[in-house]
N, C-alpha and C positions, 0 to 999 in steps of 0.2 A: 652473710656478711655485707656490712656497709660498704661505702666507698672508703669509709676510714679505717676498714679491717675489723669494726666491732660486730660482734654477734647480733642480729635482730630477730626476734620472732615476728615471722610475718604472717603466721595463724596464731589464734587466741590460744594461749597455753603454751605455744613456743617450744621447747624441748621436751616437755612431757607428753608431745602427741607423736605419735610413731609416724613416720612415711611409710604407707602403705600403697599397693597397687591402686585400691580404690580412692583414696584421697590425693593421689598423686596431681591429677589435674587442678585440684583447688590450691595444692601449694604452688604449682607452676604459675597459676593466674594470680595469685598473690604476690609472688617473687617478681614477676614481670610489674606488676602494678606499683609495688615498692621501689624497684630500679628506676621506672619511669619517672616517679614523683619525688626520689628522695633529695632533688636538687630544687624543689620548688620554691624554697624561700629565696636562695642564691639567684635563680632565674627570675625572679620577681624585682629583686633589688638592681639585677643588671637593667631590667625593663624600665624601672622607675628611673635609673640613672640615665639612660638613653633616651627617656621622653623630656628630659631637661634640656637635650640638645636638636633633637628632632621629633615632630609630633609621631605619636606611634601608628596612626593610620597611615603615615606615609610610607612606613617599614614594609608594608605589605605591598607596595608597589616596586620594590627592588629585590633582586637577588641577593642570596647570601654571598656571592661573589663581588657583585657591584657594592655592597654594604662594605665588605672588607677593603675594598680598594679605596674607598671614600675615607674609610677609617685609618688604615694603614699603609696604604699608598700602593702602587705597582708593584707585584711580586717579582718582576723580572727587570732588569737594568737593561735599557737599550741604549746602544751607543748614539743612535739617530736621535734620541731624546736629549742626550747630554750635548750633541752637537747644536742642538737647538737652543739651549739655554747657556752656552760658553760665551765667555768675554776673556779676552787674551789681554795681558799685560807684558810689556818689555819684549814682547814676541807677535807675530801675526800668523795667521793660519796656513801660511804657505812655508814657514820655517820648517826645516828636517825634523826638528824636536817636536814639533805638533804632528806632522805628518806621521812620523814614527808613534807617537802616543795614540793616535786613533786606530792605527794598524795593530798596535799592541791590544787595543781594549777590544776590538774586534777577534783577536785570537784568543782571548781570554775565554774561560769556561764561565757559565752563567754564576757560579759561586765565587769564581775570581773577581766578577765585575760587582757583585754585591759587596765582597771585600773591599775594593777600589771606593766604591761609593762612601763606604763607613770610614775608611782611611782618609777621604777628603771632607766629609760632611757630619760624621760621628752618627748618620742614619744609616739603615740597611735597604731603605727603598726610597724611591722618589714620589711625590704626591701625585694621585691619578690626574689632577688637574694641574697643568705646570703652571697656572696663574698663582695657585697656592705656595709656589716656591717662595721663599721670604728674600733669596739672595739667588744671584746666577752663578753657575759654576765658573770659578775662575780659574786659569792657568796663568802661570807668571814665570818666566825665566829670573833664575837667580844666581849672582856672580859668586860661585863657589868653585871648588877643585872639579875638574873634570871626572867623571864617573862615580862620583859620590851619591849617596842616597837622597832619592826624592824626600821632601817634606810636605807636611799639609798644615793648615789652620782650619780645623774643623767649624770654627766661628764664622769663619768668612767663606766656607765651602771651595777654599781654595788649595790648588796643587801647586807645589814650587817646584821646578825643575833646573837642575844645574845642567852645566852642558855634558853632553854623553859622546863618546868616541863612534859607537854605532847603535843600530837598533836593537841588537841582541843584548847588548850590555845594559842598555836602557830598560829591557824588558826584565831581563835577571833581577835589577836593582828595583823596580817597581815591584815585582813578584816579592821579593824580600821585605819590602816595605809593608806591604799590604796584609801579609802573611804573620810577620811578627810586631806589628803595631796595631793591635786590635782594639785597644782602648784609647780614650783621648786624653790630653793634657800631658800627664808625666810621661807616657810612652814618647809622645813627640820630642820632649825635652831630651832624654836619654838617647834618642835614635839621633838627633841633631849632634849630640855629643860624640856619639861613634863615628860619625861620617867624617 
């Protein structure tokens, strides 16, 4: 069977040749060869596409993990990294909202941090090189009723926080927002109308 589920003859004659104890090794060798090479065209196309971006000889200098980080970004969201790229608006770093925010993010699981970054930026990873960030992470206080849902503007990598009565309420509202607003644009609008 090929990767698409189609039956493929790996030995000449295919179905007409019975598999026996004596020819089993040839069958195994040809099956392995087929499996290893059934995607050669696709791999060549990916290689050609990558060669437009980075010279192929340089790829041999990188590990697969390093290349993945360069292309996709960091697999884990670090609160320390977010703190390095944050900019505050209408609030300062000593405000209880900000202190609570960082404590909440520290308490988040790795999956929740990914959802948080996706909520505020539309991306699930941060670039491996922070210089590649097109915008700084913005946290801004908004004048809305106490304990309403936070909102985000993914185009601006911005989190908008209304006032909260305590850290637990803020954590609950933030968790609700990141778990129920997984796509950008329309969810943000509907979220704002519910709060």
